N, C-alpha and C positions, 0 to 999 in steps of 0.2 A: 504494500500500500504506500503510495507516494505522499508527499507533504501536502499537495493540493487537496487530495481526497480526505486528508485529516483536518482540513479547514484552516490552512495557513492564511494569514492576513497579507494584504497588499504591502509591498516593500517601499512604496512611494511615501515620502515624508508627509505626515499629517493626513494619511488615508487609513481608515479602519475597515474597509470593505474586505470581503472574502476573495482570495485569489482564484483565478481561473486558468492562468498560464504561467509558465516559468521560462525565463530567457537569461542568457548569460549577461553579466553586469556590463562589460564593455559595449555591447550592442545598444543597451538601453541608455547608458551614459552618453553615447555619441549623439543621441537625439536631443539631449538637453534636459531630460527629466531628472529630478532630484531624488536619488535613491539612498537608502541606508547602506552602509558598507557590508557586503556579503559576496559570496561566490556566484550565487544565482539570485536573480531578481524575480519576485513573484508579483504578478500584476492582476488587478481586478479587471472586470469587463471594460469599465470606462477608460482606465489608463492603458489597457492593451489596445483599444481602439485608437487612442491618441498616439501611442507608439507606432502603430501601423501607418497612420497618416504621415508622421514625421519621417519615417524611414522608407517610404515608398520608393523614392528615387534611388536610394542606396541598394535596395533589394532588386530593383530593375537592372541596375548596372551589374550586380552580382550574377543575375541570371544570364545576361548577355555574355559575360565572361565564360560561363560554362557551356553555353550553347554554340558559341562561335569560336571556341578555343581549339 
């Protein structure tokens, strides 16, 4: 059983929502979200949506690198 299934809280500072996804810390910090210091960042639904919007261009470039490489 993983930490999200156990009910881990969101890692974003001043957020007490239940986490739905976990992502590595450097990826989330690159988008400018303020996170508590950990190896993995746990994000609630609202912050995961915000992360996806902010990292859309980076993810697109990463996909191009693998498909055209």
